[in-house]
Steps between C-alpha positions, in 0.01 A plus 500: 500500500172584335251216452370576153198271545356659815659839569377835376556529124672832432412704195859462371828333591842517334640173371861473614711184515848369559626663181415849628652420840825385340509805274456734796771318695732520200469878502532529878818293494642698207547807716313721249131569567402805298485551121758288323553195282178324607295804404672525162436132434134535601460789257654304215288193568180699532564695179554174314183351652271777373692586184593853606823673407552644847381397846581714803450362851353730764388489861130517406261521208403845630860607438469359149185698428663816632825458307323388185275805495792729584704356213206561266509869589184508710473819707265773620407588143394141429191285543506125552193290423455195720224294656333579832477123560852445630723532803605852588862450386392514134375856522716634781818447297372755248406736781859483631591678177218753527305352208124517469311171531218435255301190591360268235220270609515122469262308276172343604671160516841438649707753689733651241509835323242506221648610163171655383486714813873576464439642154231731640740613775772577247261692277366701794849581628601613152194724471574655841867560424620241755831348388485124557858377494442147625235230521544263794293180468493245783458126444270446798515160666723369223253548212682674215357828376399541136845627414462502121223761526663693784833529317326612180307771685809624682695522175213686333497764773876523547515342845748248637383178668627377835353164601435420864557124478525448875239221484574354160823305488550270307228520232452664161267773380277487193786634286709190572751686716566433867296728722718796585680508164240649261560865592808713555537382860366212709515453875467180705458447873677244718311588817437212742158410353589530130544224241871485581651675799818645643314620812512857375619586152416577141633498146478759223539387139542698179646466153601867492869558570453863609217413740706218651800731543285760675350246738843353573629842607192605696457176697823559695543864601552635149852356484640473148647150516474163672679534832380204702836323477720800582578359846601152388629489141870563435425672171212717624576867545377702793393807306146563376277792403149591609326623186140512627307516826414130492334256736591197711307231313757222443434131573724305738688184405319321781165573333633432151632157597154400621350650184724293275371179657140624487543581130590137429171394662274760340349259248431237766342760726275609214391142436407460866299822510325412174404159639349662811309749284361215288383315811333812637325574172380144449356482852348849520377575148142379562444687827241779462625846581869440425696675227818306426814625324583384147476125461846342548624323190357749252726615218564830678781469754468582869765499774241427773672717756148566627175307477239774533132410533198727500190469720169608346160540669409143396755368748279596794786668684730798455872508432598615849278241667652226286852610596406472868337159456807369320725634774291316759548182297877547496540647152690823440396739223587845375342776292670622180458796484333797663497732197741789525242760401317450832819525706511837682820615330383456140136576581589838647780584255280452194151551655388148413185305589455120514275498193753688288644156418193279536645171378789510745272608784238231438755219460679602817180476707443136409853357465730296721807285439524135606828336610719388211868424540752226412510233764127505581402141576200333338330494838553876536346564159207275593458684830482835321241366254286351775528814709374713210214259428395475864529875554261555210258236622 
């Protein structure tokens, strides 16, 4: 057993209890492990939670991004605008389909796509004859993007919007809608470190019946009907048709059962993360050389999946040195993210330089994420705070 008062504090830990154990055992004892009734129930409960007409469970958020873009008709003749300040899955899903990636820089504060810069990107693409079919904003760290402006710009230029809400469940954007539900498609992640988890998994939501139908077919081999119960139900026929070259992206009942219990706790988990963020901000706000994320408790919502700080020259130490000092003091950290435009694949494909997206590049060089997860003890939070203070002298 981990001693939370003295052992190394990891950057993130899932919060799983007896309810998840019992749910997993229920599925194991049922004799049916793959997609089935638990998955259907999880979809229905999630759709109701975020106010979406359809929710489709998948084996990852990456699968959701891929299927969502495919359903929107993204292909080699298309361009997708997204942020360079994100994990590679956001952009690679569009590359699976042969689409061109157009990066839009983040703002000078925060980590999200900047609507003013987005407008310039859309205008430039239009002038160069580049067909932008989708805009793909990412709610980094759990801070909602300025969706009212992003949606308006996308509509003006005839582009669809797919939200990468992997970090941002369960909070609302500035338009009053749950993150992930402002555009045509929204995608959530249930990876082990996310705000709720199924170990691996994701959910795609949409209000569009045709998009939902397309995703439903493509997530399981392009088969034209639900066939998960064909081995067990008396009334289920054995025949089916393959109507597309689909994928193997379905969620298992074992994962869905865990997800259903996590969904019940999502609000409590958010309260715990918000409390930790408030304690960090209160203790660190007066330290020279630190840039803190938005102040917890402000009117704007935040899921606090990540608590990202910045280290300026006034701190007397660099980001990498601080990470090492914190590690030596038993505190785990991470960096979110190395911008995609400096990764060899995108750099070479589009002949990009670090300064092509200066805001993303400069924020990356000074940023690191502190531990924040449900179940952190008060002594752990205090240890992180003291470690940061002592590491900065």
